[in-house]
BAMI-209355 format. One line per field, with one value per residue (C-alpha): residue number from 1; x, y, z. Coordinates in Angstrom, 2 decimals. Layout:
! BAMI-209355
k = NUM,...
X = X,...
Y = Y,...
Z = Z,...
***
This chain:
! BAMI-209355
k = 1,2,3,4,5,6,7,8,9,10,11,12,13,14,15,16,17,18,19,20,21,22,23,24,25,26,27,28,29,30,31,32,33,34,35,36,37,38,39,40,41,42,43,44,45,46,47,48,49,50,51,52,53,54,55,56,57,58,59,60,61,62,63,64,65,66,67,68,69,70,71,72,73,74,75,76,77,78,79,80,81,82,83,84,85,86,87,88,89,90,91,92,93,94,95,96,97,98,99,100,101,102,103,104,105,106,107,108,109,110,111,112,113,114,115,116,117,118,119,120,121,122,123,124,125,126,127,128,129,130,131,132,133,134,135,136,137,138,139,140,141,142,143,144,145,146,147,148,149,150,151,152,153,154,155,156,157,158,159,160,161,162,163,164,165,166,167,168,169,170,171,172,173,174,175,176,177,178,179,180,181,182,183,184,185,186,187,188,189,190,191,192,193,194,195,196,197,198,199,200,201,202,203,204,205,206,207,208,209,210,211,212,213,214,215,216,217,218,219,220,221,222,223,224,225,226,227,228,229,230,231,232,233,234,235,236,237,238,239,240,241,242,243,244,245,246,247,248,249,250,251,252,253,254,255,256,257,258,259,260,261,262,263,264,265,266,267,268,269,270,271,272,273,274,275,276,277,278,279,280,281,282,283,284,285,286,287,288,289,290,291,292,293,294,295,296,297,298,299,300,301,302,303,304,305,306,307,308,309,310,311,312,313,314,315,316,317,318,319,320,321,322,323,324,325,326,327,328,329,330,331,332,333,334,335,336,337,338,339,340,341,342,343,344,345,346,347,348,349,350,351,352,353,354,355,356,357,358,359,360,361,362,363,364,365,366,367,368,369,370,371,372,373,374,375,376,377,378,379,380,381,382,383,384,385,386,387,388,389,390,391,392,393,394,395,396,397,398,399,400,401,402,403,404,405,406,407,408,409,410,411,412,413,414,415,416,417,418,419,420,421,422,423,424,425,426,427,428,429,430,431,432,433,434,435,436,437,438,439,440,441,442,443,444,445,446,447,448,449,450,451,452,453,454,455,456,457,458,459,460,461,462,463,464,465,466,467,468,469,470,471,472,473,474,475,476,477,478,479,480,481,482,483,484,485,486,487,488,489,490,491,492,493,494,495,496,497,498,499,500,501,502,503,504,505,506,507,508,509,510,511,512,513,514,515,516,517,518,519,520,521,522,523,524,525,526,527,528,529,530,531,532,533,534,535,536,537,538,539,540,541
X = 55.88,55.16,55.36,52.93,50.36,47.42,48.53,47.49,43.86,43.91,44.64,41.49,41.31,44.50,46.11,48.57,47.10,49.23,51.72,55.19,53.90,52.05,51.16,50.39,48.65,50.05,47.32,47.74,46.12,48.74,52.35,53.04,55.92,56.43,58.82,59.89,62.13,64.20,65.13,68.83,69.20,68.01,64.73,61.28,60.87,60.73,63.67,62.58,60.68,59.57,57.00,54.70,51.44,50.96,48.69,50.22,49.53,51.48,49.97,51.76,54.84,56.65,59.72,59.33,62.91,61.97,58.92,61.01,63.71,61.25,59.02,59.47,57.19,57.27,57.53,56.71,58.40,56.55,58.65,57.45,59.12,58.84,57.06,58.76,61.95,62.25,63.59,60.25,57.70,57.00,54.28,56.53,53.57,51.59,47.96,47.12,44.99,44.29,42.37,40.92,39.46,39.89,42.33,42.10,44.06,46.23,47.42,50.64,51.11,49.44,50.55,48.81,49.61,49.34,50.61,52.38,53.70,53.53,55.33,53.71,54.68,53.80,53.29,53.65,53.04,52.60,48.95,47.70,48.98,52.26,55.45,58.64,59.70,57.03,59.52,61.34,59.86,58.42,59.54,56.30,56.24,53.20,53.10,51.68,48.74,48.20,51.42,50.04,46.70,43.75,40.12,40.22,38.85,40.61,38.69,39.85,43.17,44.25,45.23,47.04,45.87,47.55,47.25,45.06,42.98,43.13,40.60,39.62,39.39,37.82,40.34,39.94,38.12,40.10,37.70,39.02,38.14,35.78,37.08,35.16,36.87,40.32,39.62,38.36,41.44,43.77,42.00,42.21,45.93,46.64,44.70,46.67,49.97,49.02,48.01,51.38,53.28,51.15,51.68,55.45,55.58,53.59,55.96,59.01,57.37,56.51,60.00,61.58,59.29,60.24,63.91,63.54,61.67,64.31,67.14,65.51,65.09,68.76,69.80,67.87,68.97,72.61,72.49,72.40,70.63,73.14,76.11,74.70,74.44,77.98,79.51,77.92,79.04,81.96,82.09,82.65,79.79,82.03,81.00,83.30,84.58,83.37,80.00,77.31,77.18,74.05,73.97,73.34,76.57,78.68,77.06,77.87,81.41,82.16,80.14,77.61,80.40,81.88,84.33,86.69,86.99,88.02,91.27,91.35,89.37,89.91,88.29,86.37,84.99,85.81,87.52,86.61,88.25,85.84,85.65,83.31,81.36,84.01,86.73,88.32,89.60,88.50,88.62,85.13,85.02,81.90,81.84,80.49,77.35,77.53,75.86,72.84,73.53,76.91,75.67,75.78,79.34,80.22,78.69,80.65,83.87,83.13,82.44,85.66,87.81,86.37,87.86,91.39,93.60,97.16,99.47,100.32,96.76,94.35,91.64,88.04,86.05,82.61,80.23,76.94,74.30,71.47,72.65,72.16,75.74,77.63,79.94,83.02,84.77,88.53,91.11,92.71,96.34,97.90,101.02,99.54,100.51,103.82,103.30,103.40,106.43,108.36,107.16,105.51,106.64,106.37,106.96,108.33,111.97,111.40,113.78,113.01,116.39,117.12,116.78,113.29,112.30,113.46,111.60,108.40,108.84,109.20,106.06,104.00,105.17,104.27,100.75,100.15,101.57,99.10,96.20,97.18,97.87,97.35,93.77,90.69,90.23,92.87,92.25,93.66,94.09,93.97,95.15,98.57,100.26,102.17,99.05,97.36,100.24,99.63,102.11,101.10,102.48,105.74,105.92,105.03,103.34,99.60,98.02,94.67,91.84,90.33,87.53,88.44,89.64,88.24,88.31,88.62,88.11,91.06,90.65,90.41,93.56,92.25,89.30,87.75,86.47,86.29,89.73,90.29,93.38,95.73,97.75,101.46,100.91,98.62,99.77,99.99,98.96,95.80,95.14,95.12,93.28,91.07,92.16,93.47,95.75,97.91,100.83,99.01,99.44,103.12,103.59,102.03,104.26,107.27,106.41,106.27,109.79,111.06,109.50,111.34,114.64,114.39,112.18,110.34,106.61,105.15,103.93,105.66,105.10,108.48,108.09,104.45,105.58,107.99,105.20,106.94,106.09,108.45,108.47,109.60,112.17,113.57,113.74,115.57,118.13,118.60,119.29,121.85,123.44,122.98,120.63,123.07,122.16,118.46,118.81,117.30,119.97,118.67,119.92,122.93,125.33,124.33,126.73,124.26,124.29,124.56,121.06,119.77,121.11,119.77,116.28,116.55,117.30,114.36,112.08,113.05,111.69,108.40,108.02,108.29,105.73,104.58,102.99,104.39,107.94,107.13,107.59,104.53,104.09,105.28,108.55,108.78,108.31,110.90,113.48,113.13,113.43,116.58,118.11,117.28,118.89,121.89,125.29,126.30,129.30,127.12,124.91,127.94,129.06
Y = 111.07,110.81,107.19,107.12,109.31,107.55,108.57,112.15,111.10,110.43,114.13,116.17,119.51,118.53,121.09,118.64,116.24,113.46,113.33,113.75,115.82,115.54,117.89,117.73,120.41,121.56,122.26,125.38,124.00,121.41,120.49,118.29,116.08,115.87,113.46,113.69,111.31,112.89,110.66,111.12,108.10,109.98,108.08,109.56,110.17,113.58,115.77,119.01,119.64,123.13,125.09,127.47,129.31,129.68,127.57,125.91,123.14,121.21,123.33,126.50,124.93,122.40,122.23,122.32,123.58,126.74,127.29,126.91,129.22,132.00,131.95,132.26,131.78,133.23,130.51,131.25,128.92,128.14,127.37,124.89,124.13,120.88,121.66,118.72,120.84,122.51,125.69,126.36,125.28,128.78,130.63,133.81,136.02,134.95,133.91,130.21,130.29,126.54,127.15,130.55,131.22,135.03,137.67,141.33,144.31,144.14,140.63,141.13,137.53,134.11,130.45,127.38,123.88,120.90,117.28,115.85,112.31,111.88,115.17,118.11,121.54,125.17,127.75,131.34,134.60,138.38,139.45,142.06,145.49,144.11,143.06,141.31,137.88,136.05,133.48,135.94,137.76,141.19,140.50,141.81,145.61,147.75,149.23,152.67,151.84,155.54,155.64,153.13,152.97,153.85,154.85,158.26,161.12,164.44,166.32,163.89,162.95,159.32,158.37,155.04,152.70,149.55,146.56,146.60,149.56,153.19,155.98,158.92,162.13,165.25,168.01,171.11,173.85,177.07,179.93,183.09,186.29,188.59,191.73,193.84,192.16,192.57,196.24,196.76,195.13,197.14,200.35,199.54,198.74,202.02,204.00,202.26,203.01,206.63,206.90,205.55,207.85,210.80,210.11,209.76,212.96,214.77,213.46,214.65,218.03,218.52,217.43,219.82,222.60,222.03,222.00,225.28,226.87,225.55,226.84,230.26,230.27,229.47,231.93,234.71,233.75,233.51,237.00,235.89,239.02,241.27,239.24,239.04,242.81,243.25,240.58,241.63,245.24,247.28,251.01,251.48,249.16,246.52,242.87,240.87,237.36,236.02,234.32,232.64,228.89,226.76,223.83,221.52,222.64,221.99,218.64,217.50,218.91,217.02,213.82,215.01,215.97,212.46,211.51,210.38,214.02,215.40,217.37,218.34,219.33,222.29,224.46,226.39,223.42,220.64,221.18,218.99,218.65,219.31,219.82,222.40,221.93,223.89,221.47,223.73,221.97,223.82,223.48,223.57,224.55,223.56,225.94,225.19,226.89,230.66,232.82,234.46,237.68,237.92,236.85,240.36,240.76,237.39,238.45,241.71,239.81,237.29,240.13,241.83,238.69,237.90,241.17,240.31,239.38,238.62,235.93,234.68,234.63,231.78,233.25,233.06,232.15,232.40,230.82,228.98,230.26,227.84,225.32,225.32,226.49,228.72,226.93,228.75,227.90,228.55,227.87,224.44,224.37,220.95,220.52,220.62,222.88,224.06,222.25,218.82,219.83,220.80,218.16,215.34,212.51,213.74,211.19,213.48,214.56,218.28,219.49,222.32,224.01,227.32,229.15,227.70,228.49,232.09,232.56,231.18,233.55,236.53,235.47,235.09,238.47,240.12,238.65,239.77,243.23,243.53,242.50,244.97,248.03,247.66,246.28,248.51,247.88,246.47,242.74,240.88,237.16,236.13,232.55,232.66,229.24,226.85,224.69,227.69,228.28,226.23,225.44,225.55,223.48,225.50,225.39,229.07,230.13,230.84,232.20,230.48,229.96,233.37,231.90,234.05,237.10,240.48,243.70,247.09,250.66,252.93,254.79,251.57,250.20,246.99,244.58,243.49,239.95,236.57,234.97,232.99,231.39,228.46,227.88,228.12,230.91,233.17,236.64,236.65,240.32,239.50,236.49,238.72,241.75,240.19,243.15,241.96,244.31,244.07,243.32,240.14,238.80,239.85,237.73,234.66,235.21,235.34,231.83,230.69,232.15,230.19,227.00,227.60,228.09,225.24,222.72,222.17,222.21,225.16,222.75,219.58,217.21,217.94,221.72,221.45,219.70,222.58,225.10,226.63,226.84,227.11,230.95,230.97,228.25,230.30,233.55,231.73,230.37,233.87,235.26,232.53,233.06,229.42,229.75,227.69,224.69,224.75,225.38,222.60,220.00,219.89,223.43,223.60,222.39,225.13,228.05,230.92,230.79,234.59,234.84,232.31,234.35,237.62,236.12,234.73,238.21,239.67,236.86,237.83,241.33,239.89,237.86,240.84,240.53,244.12,244.77,248.30,246.93,244.66,245.84,246.01,243.59,246.13,246.48,242.70,242.18,244.81,243.45,239.82,240.80,242.76,239.78,237.51,239.74,240.86,239.20,236.58,238.57,241.60,239.41,237.98,241.51
Z = 68.99,65.22,63.94,60.97,59.27,60.91,64.35,63.64,63.42,67.12,67.85,68.14,66.33,64.58,62.36,60.86,58.34,59.82,57.02,58.38,61.33,64.58,67.41,71.11,73.13,76.45,79.06,81.19,84.34,85.29,84.52,81.50,80.54,76.78,75.16,71.52,69.66,66.93,64.00,63.33,60.97,57.92,57.78,57.56,61.30,63.10,62.30,64.01,67.25,68.33,70.31,68.49,68.84,65.10,62.99,60.00,57.50,54.91,52.17,53.29,54.82,52.70,54.90,58.72,59.03,57.16,59.36,62.50,61.19,60.34,63.45,67.20,70.15,73.64,76.24,79.87,82.31,85.51,88.57,91.08,94.41,96.23,99.50,101.12,101.07,104.48,102.86,101.17,103.76,105.10,103.19,102.93,103.80,100.71,100.87,100.39,97.24,97.45,100.66,99.71,96.32,96.41,97.71,98.72,97.40,100.53,99.70,97.81,96.68,96.63,96.52,95.06,96.43,94.04,93.59,90.59,90.24,94.00,94.64,96.40,95.04,95.46,92.71,94.06,92.21,92.84,92.73,90.30,91.23,92.59,90.90,91.99,93.30,95.30,96.62,98.89,101.85,100.89,97.35,95.79,95.56,94.88,91.36,90.56,88.32,87.62,85.62,83.17,81.43,83.62,83.16,84.89,82.81,82.07,84.74,87.45,89.03,89.34,92.90,93.32,96.10,97.49,95.19,92.11,93.18,92.14,92.47,90.29,92.32,90.74,90.08,92.30,90.51,90.01,90.01,88.39,90.26,88.49,86.78,89.27,92.22,90.62,89.94,93.49,95.06,92.82,93.77,97.49,97.14,95.34,97.94,100.72,98.99,98.44,102.09,103.28,100.90,101.99,105.69,105.16,103.11,105.79,108.47,106.51,105.88,109.56,110.57,108.06,109.20,112.84,111.90,110.04,112.97,115.38,113.17,112.95,116.71,117.27,114.57,116.24,119.74,118.67,117.20,113.57,112.30,113.99,112.77,109.23,109.13,110.41,108.15,104.87,104.81,105.99,106.56,102.84,101.92,100.36,100.62,102.91,102.19,105.57,105.47,107.54,106.92,107.19,109.58,106.62,104.95,108.03,108.81,105.30,105.53,108.77,108.16,110.75,113.18,113.15,115.90,113.12,112.04,115.46,115.30,118.95,122.02,124.31,126.89,124.28,122.28,119.80,116.45,113.43,110.05,107.20,103.47,101.96,98.76,96.81,97.97,100.59,103.72,106.87,110.64,112.16,115.82,117.72,120.67,124.09,125.36,125.20,127.85,126.19,128.13,126.38,122.94,121.49,122.73,121.12,117.81,117.82,118.41,115.63,113.24,114.29,114.01,110.58,109.32,110.51,107.60,108.71,107.34,110.84,112.23,111.46,109.24,110.47,107.35,108.90,111.35,111.73,114.14,113.26,115.84,119.60,120.07,117.61,115.17,113.84,110.56,110.23,107.58,108.05,109.23,108.41,110.58,114.06,116.93,118.35,121.68,120.01,117.97,121.11,123.56,121.60,119.36,115.77,113.01,110.29,109.94,110.38,113.14,115.53,115.25,116.97,113.68,113.22,116.83,116.57,113.29,114.86,117.85,115.48,113.56,116.74,118.04,114.73,114.84,118.45,117.70,114.82,117.07,119.80,117.67,113.91,113.90,113.80,117.51,119.86,120.46,123.45,122.82,126.53,125.96,124.32,124.56,122.31,121.86,120.18,117.77,114.62,111.86,108.18,105.31,105.36,109.18,109.49,112.71,112.81,116.01,116.63,119.14,119.72,121.81,124.82,122.87,123.83,121.83,123.53,122.39,121.83,125.16,127.21,128.84,130.33,130.62,133.90,133.39,135.03,135.06,131.85,130.40,130.97,134.13,133.50,130.98,133.03,134.06,137.91,137.98,136.01,138.25,141.33,139.92,137.19,135.01,131.65,129.69,126.61,128.98,130.06,126.51,126.74,129.88,128.21,125.18,127.53,128.73,125.08,124.57,127.58,126.15,122.86,124.73,127.26,125.45,128.78,129.44,131.40,134.08,135.27,138.18,139.77,139.67,140.75,143.94,144.50,143.87,140.86,137.17,134.20,134.42,138.07,137.35,134.44,136.45,139.25,136.74,135.33,138.79,139.45,136.01,135.02,132.05,130.00,132.20,131.27,127.51,125.38,124.55,120.96,120.31,122.64,119.99,117.57,117.03,117.70,121.49,121.52,120.02,122.54,125.47,124.01,123.65,127.19,128.59,126.68,127.86,131.42,130.77,129.44,132.63,135.01,137.80,137.23,133.88,133.64,133.49,130.54,126.93,124.70,121.80,119.24,121.13,121.53,117.79,116.92,119.37,118.30,114.63,115.50,117.34,114.43,111.80,113.88,113.29,115.87,117.14,118.02,120.21,121.96,122.84
***
């Protein structure tokens, strides 16, 4: 409290000269209570009281108000809690610094216990290296001293430790490999890569070589040289259109004979749909195993069939002999076979009217007549059935599946072979004698005619139980003069019933049990064409 100028002499190390000012120091070791009276009467007492850490004198400050307005001081408040309060009696995990003069880095906080004016109090604080509130449990949290200023050098890493401790750990040395070592490793890697590539190339070469040797073996065994000679030249020396395909070509054309490309399966093999490199769609027939003893005969037949060029016979485009079994390539016929058209569920709207059926019969007869008499050598089909009659984009008939066909010389009248064909279509005379003649094809064609007339399958469960096929059932109806009862309902309402009856009578001749009583295919073709072109009233007569 400033009362007169002399009072300032009592303050040691006084900065004020005692005129209109006085100062009091605040010790840091214990709490102080400072009282200041402010003169508000306008006299010469103290008008301003403030805390400062700056030195001043009356010579440089004429007005204390101006000094106070231009300067500020940071004041740290120390909090002290009365230890007599039960809420603050527990040490909160802090070390008692009144009892112990030092602390370790694991001690997060410390508390000092003192007395003031008869009151005991505790002063708690976070130790160096920790920060937070020392008056709550676990309130002091370790600080990362490495994030601040530390004494670790550039070649070391600072590692923070609990409390006020950190350590300087030398950085790991990164040794660069020598140029020689890098070059050596690169060379070893290249040699290893070249070795792997070389081994793989050798493997592919050996595999290709084996495939070529295997293909040549099959080609030779399957009579490829003989077929190549027969396919490339004719008697006049002209080059034929038929060709020998490589196995690679056909695998690519059929997606490696994918099951998704299967058009059908039969007794002679599986037929796949394929597309050649020139964009042509073909039917690729993968035959079953062929007897090596009959390979030359097979080659002769393939060569012969490749020379057949008839609008109602499926064209044989060529074959592949590099595979284990021969593969034949035919022109592709898009609208399926006659069997499905007569007996199956076909989605399109094309109707099998009588006019269509008669036209198909005429086309089949013309093709068989050509094979029997007009070709270079007579060819017997040996498996005539509706499933082997295909329909092209205009629903024209195409005779297919010559897998069991046999050619004969002009002076031969029959072939003696193992029985081959399809039950229901097979000539009974051939079945008993194993001698196949041109009249055997006529019998099978007669069954096809009956199918066209009746719309029934050659074999059915009911007739099988009775021991009769479609041919026997038809002949019995003819004898009893009730053919009209077995005519297909889909053509009964048509007006050309005279043609239907005329074809039925001719079909009866084709189904004679003795081959000598049957007409030949040339006569069959002529008669069917005559029935087709004759007026309706002539047929009724």
